[in-house]
N, C-alpha and C positions, 0 to 999 in steps of 0.2 A: 503218715506219721508226723511230719512237720506241722501239718494242720492241726493235730491234736496237741502237740507241745505248744503252738502258738496260742491255741484257745486256752490251754491250761495258764500258760504265762500271763495272758491278757486278764483272765479271771483274778489271778494272784495280785497283778499290777493294780487292778481296780479296787480290790480290797485294801491293799496298801494306801492307795490314793484316799479312799474313803477314811481310813484310820487316821491318816495325817490331817485331812480336812476336819474331822470332828474335833480332834485335839487342838486344831489351830482355832476353830470356832469358839471353843471354850475360854480362849485367852482373848480374842478380839470381840467376841460377840456382844459383851456389855457396852462396847463403844461403837457398835454398828447395829443397833437394835432394829433399824429399819431397812437394813441392807443384806438380810440373809440370802435373797435370791441372787443379788448382784455377787456376793461373795462365792457362792457355789457355782455360778455361771463362770465367773473369772476363773476360779480354780480348775472347773472341768476343761476349759480351753486351754489352759496352761498345761495341765496334765496329759492332755490329748494332742499336744502340738505334734508329736511324731506321727499319729495316726492321720491328722489333718494334713502333714506333709506328704504322706503317702498317696492320699486321694487327690491333693492339688498337684502333684508333680507333673501330671499329664498336661495341664493348662497353664501353669506358671512358667515363666522364663527359667532358664537353667540355674542361674545364679540365685535368685530369691528362692527356688526351690530347695536348692542345696543348703542355703543358710538356714531356712525353715526345718529341713531334716536334721541338721547339727543341732538347732536349738531343741528339737524333740529328743534327741539322744542325751543331751545334757539333763534335760528335765527327767528323763526316765532314771538316770543314774542318781540325780538329786533325790528323787522319791524313795529309791532304794536306801540311800544313806539316811535320809530323814526318818524313815521307817525303823532302821536299825537303832538309831539313836533314841527314837522315842520308845521303843521297846525297853531299851536299857534303862531310861529315865523312869518309866512305868514300873519296871521291875524293881527299882531302888525305891520307889514310893510305896510298892506293896510290901517290901522287906522292912522299910522304916515304919509302917503302920504296925508291925509286930514287935520290933526290937529296937525302934527309935534310933537310928543311926544318924539322921540329920539333925544339926543344932535347931533348938526350938525357934530362935531367932530368925533363922532361914525358912523354916517349915511355915511358921505363921505370918510372914511378911507378906503383903497383899501384892507386891511387885515381883515376888520370886517367880511365878509362871511367866511373866514377860521377859524377866532377865534370862531365864532358862532358855526360852524360846529363841531369843536373841543371840545367845551364845551357840546354840544348835545351828541357827542359819548361818553364822559366821564360820563355825567349823566346816560345814558343808561347802560353803563358798571357797574356803581355803583349800579344801581337799580337791574340788574341781579345778581351780586355778592351777595347783601343783600338778594334778594329773595331765592337764593341758601342756604345761611346760615340760614335764618328764617326757611325754610322748615325743616331743620334738629334739630331745637331747639324748641320742643313742650312745652307749658304751661299747668299748672293745672287751670282749671276753677272750682270754688267751688260755689254751691248753697246750700241754707238751707231753707227748705219748711216745713210748717205744714199742716198735713192732718186732717181733721175734721171726721176721722174714726178711728176704732180700728184695730189692727193688732196682734190679739192673745195676747200673753204675752209680746210683743215687745214695748219698749218706743220709740226706733227710728231704722232707718235702713240705713246704709251707702252703697251707690252704686257707684261703678266705672264704668264709661261708656266710651267706645272707639268706634268710627265709622270711615267708610271710610279709612281703613288702605290701601287698594288697593295693598295688598301683591303680589309681582311679581318680574319682572326683575329689576325694579328700587328701590322699597321698598322691599329690601330682608331680610333675617333673621337677619343679623348683625344690620340693621337699627331698628329692633324690640326689641333688647335686652334692649334698654334704656327704652322703653314703659313697658316692663315686669317688670324691676326694679321699676319704678315709681308706677305702679299699685299695686305691692305687699307691697310697702312702705306705701301705703294708708291704708292697712289692711281692705279691704272692706268686708262687709257681702255678697255681691253680685256683680258679674262682669256682665255687659251686652255689647254685640257686636252688634251694631245697623246697620248691613249691609255693603256691599262692603268690606267684609273682604279680598277677593282676587280680582286681577284685571284680569277678564276674566277666561280662562281656564288655570291652572297651571299644570305642569308636577308632576308625582307622587312623585319624587325624592324632588323636592322643597317643595310639599305639606307637606311631612313628617317633613321637618325642622318646618314648621308652627305648625304642631301637637305637635311637641316636645316642642315648646315654650308655647303652650297653656297648655300642662301638668304641666308646672312650674308656672302657675298662680294659687294664693292662695285666695280663698274666703271662708268665714265661711259656707256658704250654697252651692252656686253652680255658674257656668258660663251659661249664656244664650245667644243665637245668633239667629238672624233673617236674611234672605238673602236680598241682595241689587240688584239693576239692573246689576251690574257687577259680581256677584256672579253665574257664569254659573255652577261651579261645585256643587253647592247645588242642582241644578235642574237636572244635567246629569251624576253625578258620585256617585252613591249610596254607593260604597266602602269607598270613601273619607268622606262622611257624616257619616258613621258607624265610621270610625277612628276619626273623629272630637268628636263624642259623646263618644268614649271610652277614649279620652282625658280628659273627664270630662265636656264637653259642651253640653248643651241641645239645639238642633236646633228646633226652633219653627216655624212651617209654618202652619198659620191658626190654631193654637191650643193654649191651656192655660194650666198652671200647677199651683197647690197650692203649696206654699213653707212654709216649717215649720209649717204648719196648721195654718199660720198667715195672709198671703197675696198671691194674685195671680199675676202672669206674664202672659200677653196675648202677643203672637207673631204673626204678620201678614206677609203673604207672600207679595212680592213685585208685584205690578200690572203688571210689564213687563213679570213676570215669568208665568202668567196664562192668555195670551192674548185671548186664545180660550174660556176657560170656566169662566174666571174672578176669582178673589178671593173672599172668603166668605164674606159676610156682617158682620160687626162688631156685630150687634144684634145677629146674629146666633153664633158667637164665644163666646159671653158673656153668653150663655144659660148655666145653671148649676152653675153659679158663684154666691156666696153669697154676695150680694150687700153691706152688713154691713162692709165687710172687704176691705182692701185697694186694689186697682186694679193699676197695672203698665202696660202700654202698650208699646210694642216695635214696631215700624213701621219705616222703613228706611227712607221713604219720609215724610216730614211734611205735610201731607194731611189729608182729611176727618176729619178735626177738630171738626166740628159741630157733626158728628157721635160720636166721642170720648166724647164730652161733654154731649150729650144726654144719652149716654149709661153709664154714672156715672164713667168714667175713671178719676183717681185721678191724675195720671202722664202719660204723653207720652214722650218717649225718641226717637229722630230722629237725622238723619244726612242728607246725601245726597248733600245739597247745597253746601258745602265747603266755604260757605259765599262768593262764587265767586272765591275764590282761588287766582286769580290775578286781581288787580284794572285794569279797572273799571267794571269788570264783576259783582261785588256786586250790581251795580245799575240795573242790570237784575234781578238777583236772589232775591232781596229784593222786587221786583214787582211781581214775579211769585208765591211767597209764602206769607201767612200772616206774617211769621216771617222766615228770613233765618239764623238766628243765636241769640242765647240767650234764655230768658225766656218770656214766654206769659201766662198770668193768665186770665182766664174767670170763674168767680165764684169759684167753688171748683175744676176746671179743670187747670192743669199746663201742658204746653209744653216746653220742653228743646230742643233746636236744636243745635246740635254741628257742629263746622266748619270742624271737622274730623281730623285724626291723619296724614294721608298720602297725596299724590297727585296723581292726574289723569293727564296723559299727561305730561306737562312741570314739572320737579322737583323743582318747585318754589312756594313761598308764599309770594306774595306782597300785603300788605293791609289787611291781615288776618293771624291769627296765628294757627298752628296745635295745637291740644289741646287733653288732657285727662280730662274728666269731673268727678267730685266727687258731688254727691248729698246726703245730709242728710235729710232724711225724719223724721219728728217727729210726732208721732201719738196721738190721743186722748186717754186718760186713764179714 
């Protein structure tokens, strides 16, 4: 399936690149009459930077390979935005050929194509710079909810939630220092990590840096985590899971725990981790839970909403969507899920979906913010 998707994307990407190349040659070709081959070779190498990085990462040192990969990601996003802007420009040109909406002095000026091309390049550059900056400046998103259930002797519960950290080569330990500071400043009762904590399989040395950071997280009760589709270590490295638990975090995989004799936290495994046998039904996970107490569900993906509502879950905390991460991907994620960011309430059931803290792929956030979520739950007394 992924092979088919990758092939389709590569085909579309090549078509977009060729479209950009042809439009570019129309502008610079007159001044580069003897350099057509050089132009296309240079453009081809630039556009295929990511593919070159994928091939070269096995023999290049780690740092150059990483920078080459990042350059490839930036090039890929630049191609997408250049293509979108050129389509808009060409659509305006087509419209202008019929109803003449562009002033004649602009339409007929011989420098107009170069000026427009320069403006497009400047705009794409500004977008990429903004996206890089935005990805490194998370916000705090706050929710205050009332639950029509008791929670032992508690009047309220403060939850700090972080999802989709994607810890790895790009989102490294120094990038998480600010996350740690913000979470501890919130002084939460509970910290939850709703999946995609790491980006694939991480080396033991790098994993220990993450464990060290988790040990410094401060919560009144505990830290709880569930795996996401990228958390390969949670299903393949038992020693690392043990270290994670020693750091003070409880990894919940299709299991639940009663906290402070006051409320329950239920953690679901990610569907991708249990392809053969599937994950447990929520109804099965809820067995043994006192329905009169508050139930908080951690599920990396914002799915199975009806099951959560029918099984008297009070609050579900999810991530996964990144809210698209890079515009206009949000137009896709908003249609794939009932909600791809924010709060959804259905009766007594509440679902909060976070846009996540880190990034997957391009280290950019365009049209969405990285975030840490603070939830204040107020209970019935």
